[in-house]
C-alpha positions in Angstrom: 37.5 -50.9 124.5 34.7 -53.4 124.0 35.0 -56.9 125.4 32.5 -59.6 124.6 31.5 -62.5 126.9 29.5 -65.4 125.7 27.3 -67.1 128.2 24.5 -69.7 127.6 21.6 -69.3 129.9 18.1 -70.7 130.3 15.1 -68.4 130.2 13.1 -68.6 133.4 9.4 -69.4 133.5 8.6 -65.7 133.9 10.7 -64.9 130.8 13.6 -63.4 132.6 17.3 -64.1 132.1 20.0 -63.8 134.8 23.7 -63.6 133.9 26.2 -64.2 136.8 29.9 -64.0 136.0 32.8 -63.0 138.2 34.2 -61.0 135.2 31.2 -58.7 135.3 32.1 -55.9 137.7 29.3 -54.0 139.6 28.4 -50.7 138.1 29.8 -51.5 134.7 27.5 -50.6 131.8 26.9 -53.5 129.4 24.9 -53.9 126.2 23.0 -57.2 126.1 22.2 -59.0 122.8 19.9 -62.1 123.1 20.2 -64.8 120.4 17.5 -67.5 120.7 18.0 -70.9 119.1 15.1 -71.8 116.8 13.0 -74.8 117.6 13.0 -77.4 114.8 9.4 -76.9 113.9 9.9 -73.2 113.6 12.8 -73.7 111.2 10.6 -76.0 109.0 7.8 -73.4 109.0 10.3 -70.7 108.0 11.7 -72.8 105.2 8.2 -73.5 103.9 7.5 -69.8 103.9 10.7 -69.0 102.1 9.9 -71.6 99.4 6.5 -70.1 99.0 8.0 -66.6 98.6 10.6 -67.8 96.1 7.8 -69.5 94.0 5.8 -66.3 94.1 8.8 -64.2 93.0 9.5 -66.6 90.0 5.8 -66.5 89.0 5.7 -62.7 89.2 9.0 -62.2 87.3 7.6 -64.5 84.6 4.6 -62.2 83.9 4.7 -60.4 80.6 4.5 -57.0 82.3 7.6 -57.7 84.3 9.6 -58.6 81.2 9.1 -55.1 79.8 10.5 -53.1 82.8 13.9 -51.6 82.2 16.7 -51.2 84.7 16.3 -47.4 84.3 12.6 -47.6 85.3 13.5 -49.7 88.3 16.2 -47.2 89.4 13.8 -44.3 88.9 11.1 -46.0 91.0 13.6 -46.7 93.8 14.9 -43.1 93.7 11.3 -41.8 93.9 10.5 -44.1 96.8 13.6 -43.0 98.8 12.9 -39.3 98.1 9.4 -39.8 99.5 10.7 -41.5 102.6 13.0 -38.6 103.4 10.1 -36.2 103.7 
């Protein structure tokens, strides 16, 4: 059985994290997943980048060459790519 414990910690100056909890028994194996809260400026930078990508996608999809591609051609290209990756 898998049990999850949520614990907020502060990263130490050396980059390490220590988790102390009486529910954690010595010798027990545990998988640790670290979720880091984004800083506000990072969130803004990410949103700017997402907006730039979305604009690029719209511009690319509006090209005449992109208008002539069929669903079958797209599926064939994906299949060929996946077959090549399996090698």
